[in-house]
N, C-alpha and C positions, 0 to 999 in steps of 0.2 A: 518623467517622460514615458510615454507609452510606445513601445517598439513592436513592430511586426517583422517576423522573419519569414520570407517567402521561399519555401522549399525546406524539407527536413531530412535530407540525406545526411551523410556523415559530416559534411562541412556545415550545413544548416543547423544540425543538432549541436555541433560544437559552438557555433555562434550563439544559439539560444542559451546554452549552458553558461557561457562566459558572460553574456549580457546580464543574466539574472543575478550574477554575483556583484554587479556594480551598484553602489548606493544610489547613484543618480537615476537609475532605471526603476520606474514604478512597476511596470508589468511588461511581460514579453508574450506575444501571441505567436505560436508556431502554426503556420499555414501550409497545407499540402493538399493535393488532390486525393491522397490515399489515407484513410483513417488508420490503417495499420502502421504507416510510417509515423503519423502523429503520436500514436500510442507508444511506439518505441522511443520516440523523442522525449515524451513526458516521463517515461520510466527511467531513462538515462539521466535526464536533468534533475528530476526529483526535487523540485523547488516550488513553493507555493505561489511564487510570482509568475509562474509559467502556465499558460493556457493553450489549448489546442483548438483549431478550427479547420474544417474541411471546406474547400472551395474549388471550383472547376478551373480557374485561372487560364481561361482560353480566350476571353475577349477583354477589351478595354474596360467595359462595364464591370466585369468580374473583379478586376484589379481595383477599380475605383471604389467599389462597395467595401472591399477589405481595407483599403488605405485611408478612407475618409475618417475613421475613428482613431487613427494612429498619428503620432508626432514624427516618428522616424521609421523607415523601413530598411531592411537589408535584403537584397535580392540574391538568392542562391539558385538561380533558374537556368534552364537551357538557353543557349545563345538566341534561339528563335523567339523567346519571350522577353528578352531584355529591353528592347526598344519600347514595347507595349508597357512594360513596368515603368519606364521613365516618363512616358506620356501620362500614365495614370497618376504618378506621384505629383506631377505638375498640376493636373486637374484637381487632385485632392488636397493640394497644398501640404504635402507630406514630404519631408526630407527623405532622400534615398541614397544608400550606399550600395553599389552594385558590384558584384564580383566580375561581371562580364566586361571585357575591354573592347570587344569587337564593335563594329558599326559606329566608331567614334565620330566620324564626320556627320553622320545622320543625327547623332545625339547633340553635337555642337550646334546644329541648326535650331535646336530647342533652347539654346542658352538664354535668349532674351525672354522667352515665355517663362522659363524657370525663375529668372530674376524678377519679372513682374509678379509672379506668384509668391515671391519671397522664400523660395526653397533652395536647399543645397542638394545638388545631384553630383555624387562622386562616382564616376565610372571606373571600372578596372581596379578595384581596391582589394587585391589579394597578395600573393607573393610575386607573381609575374604575369600580368602587369600588377603593380602595387609597390611592394618593397623595392624592387629594382628601379622603379621610376623615380621615387624620391631620393634614393641614394645617388642616382645619376644627376639629378637636379642639384643636389647639395654639392657634389663634386665639381660641377660646372660653375656654380656660384663662388666656389673657393678660388677660382682662377681669374687672372686678369684677362687671359685669352685661352679659351678651351679648344684644343685641337681635335681630341677624339674621346668619345665615351663608348664603352663596350659593356653591355648588360648581359650577363650570362646566368642562366638558371636551368635547373632540371630536377625532376622527381624520378628517382631510379630505385631499383630493388636493393635491399641490404644483402640479399643472397640471390644474385642473378642466375638464371638457368637458360640453357639454349632452347629454341634456336634464335630468339630475338633479344635475349638478355634484358628484358624489360617486363614490367607488370603494370596493370592498369592502376593508376593512383587518382585519376579523375575520369570524367566521362570519355569513353573511347571515341565518341563522335567528335568531341572537342580536340582530342589528340590528333585524329586524322585531318581535321580542319587545319590544325597547325602545320601539318606535313604537306598540305596541298595548296594553300593559298599563297599568292605572292607576298613578299615581306616588305612592309614600308621601312625605310631607313633614311638617313641623311648622308649625302655624299657631296663633298665640296660645297656645303652650305645649302644644298637643294634637296627637296624630298624626292626620293626615287623608289621604284618598286624593283626588288631583287627576286630572282627565281627561288621557288621553294626548294629546300634541301641543298642550297648552294653554299659555297665557302667552307667545305669540310676541313677541319683542322684538329690536331691532337691537343689535349689539355690534361693536366694532372691536378687532382684535388687531394687534400690531406686524408689520412686514414679515417674511415674505412673505405674510401672511394677509390683512390688510385688513378690509373689511366682511364681517360674518357675520350670521346670525340664530340665536337660541336658543329652544328650547321646554323646558318642564318635563318631566323624566324622573325615574325612580325614584331616591330617595336611599338605597335599600338599608338597610344596618344602621344608618346614622347617624340615621335617623328614630327609631330605638328607643334607641340607646345615648346620644344627645345630648339626648334629651327631658329636660326639667327643668334643662338647662344653658344653653339658648338659647330665646328666645321664638319665633323663626321660622327655619326652615331649608328650603331647596329645592335640588335639583340640576337643572342645565340642560345640555342637549347642543347643540353648535353645528354648523351646516352653512353652506354658502354661500347667499346670498339666492336664494329661489325654490324651494329643495329642499323645505322643509317644506310649502309650499302644495300642491305636487304630491302629496306623500305623504299629506297630509290628505284630498285628493280621493279617492285610492285607498282610504283607510280608510273614508271615508263611503260609498263605493260597494260596500263589502263585499269588496274584493280581498284584504284582510288577515285575513279571518275564518278561524276554524279548524274550523268545522262541516263535516263531510264531505258531499260530494255526488257523484252518479254522472254520468259523461259518457262516452258510447260504450262502456258496459260497464266502465269503469274508475272506481273510487272514489278520490277525492282530496279535498283541501281548497282553498279559494280561496288560502290563504296559500302552500301548496306549489306551486300553479300559478304564483302571482305570483313566488315565489322563482326558478323556472326562467326566467321571462321577464325579470325584473329583473336577474338575474345577467349577462345579455348586454349590459345597458345600464350596468353598473357595473364595467367593466373598467378604465376610466381611460386617460389619455394616456400614463402611464408607471407604474413601480412606486413612484416617489417620493411620499412622503406627508408630512404635517405633523400633529403632535399638540399640541394647545394645552390648557393648564390655567390657570384663574384661580379662586382661592378668596379670597373677601372676607368679613371678619367685622367687624361694627359693634357698638359697645357703649360702656360707660362704664368709665373707669379713673381712680381718685383724683379723682372728681368732675368729670371732663372727658370730652367725647366723644372716642372713639378708633376708628380704622379701620385694620385691617391687611390687606395683600393679598400673596398669593403668585402668581407668574405663571411659566409655562413655555411656550416655543415651541420644539418639538423637531423636527428635520428627519430625513429618511431617513439611516440610518447607513451611510455608504459604507465605513467601515473593516470593520464586521462584515458588510456587505452584507445588511442586513435593514431592514424597514420601521421607521419611528419607532414605530408602534403596537406592533409585536412587541417592540421594545426597552423601551419605557416600561411595557409590561405585564409582561414577563419579569423585568426586573432587580429590582423591588421584591420579587417572590416569591422569586427566588434569594437575595437578601440576607436576607429573613426566615428562609429555611431555614438559611442560614449562621449567623445569630444563634441559632437554636435549637440547632444543632450546637455552637456555642461557649458555650452556656448564658447568653447575654446576654438571652434570652427564656426565662423559667422558669415563667410562669403556665400553669396547666392548665385544661382545660375548653374551651368554645367562646368564643374571645376575639378579637373583631374588631380589626383593625389600629389603629383609632382609640382603643382602650383600652390599647394597648401602647406605641405610638410617641408618647409624650407626655413631659412633664417632662424629666428628665435624658437620656432616650433620644432625644429628638427631634433635637437638633443633630448627634449622632454618626451617626444613621441618614441624615439629609439629606446630611451630609458624605460618607458612603460612596457614596450615590447619585451625588453630584457627581463623585467619583473614577471611577465607572463610566460617566459620560457623560450623566447626567440632571441638567441644571442648572436650578435653581429660584431665581428672584429674589424677594427680600422687600422690601416697601415699607411704611412706617408713616406 
């Protein structure tokens, strides 16, 4: 199989590197708008199966030109380009694994077109959305009646420093989007929208994390795909204590708004201005980070109350020399692309990961993630 990776940042480069190691992958083409980013990717991967190609990636035609000669693509792109990539994959008859989980309803509108084209489109296939999704789906299917599913995730510094006790582990634009948009959830069997940064609660994770705080954030596709299978479902994001209070103040004061305004003859938005300022405060004490996941599902089984929990505490990957967030986001996507290449995933259409990695596929997929270095513990 010939695979194209769209975007060669840290996550894209990690995906390129991992894909090139798989026997079922014939070649990997790393695509980016910047030649210097491609050159760095080729240097890091150092594999004869990997090739580089520059492309503008701004129009549907740009994407189609790249994808026409590929069998599978992995999208590591800004949210604004994700839907275009999906449309191009369908037009090119190229399977697509996409890291971006936003605009799920718009993508689902393309489900029939994708089926007719015979392609698999997997949206939101990273750590969250991604790993959290199929863990929740597995927990729900283990119950006779599922009452509640809680999906918790967070990428946090190994060595937090004030004032925000956080450092950038993926695009700051995406982080602020998570903080500002209403969160889809399931409440009493119905899909609801909850306010951003609501539901603050304390949590504790094993060493080296300790005490944290969580707020409700968007559950992405699971609010739609798991409706009717569980009574209540929420997704939560964790940070160290104090972070959410400061971000809520910024939000209330309008610093995260996206309405344009003019200042000294320059038009910008409060969010863009805040990004520039916050980026200087979110460098962190080192590159080391921690990614935590906890998925809990409560329900009834054989007439008795049952609760299942999956938990992951993942540290900076010194072997690969990449952040934990890059690893735990990249490897599920690389593995999903590999499974498409090996025809272990054959469903067509827009098929979220929680509809695929269930039943007999669940244990093998988790086992392969474990072999790649993502270790998820289960407790019943």
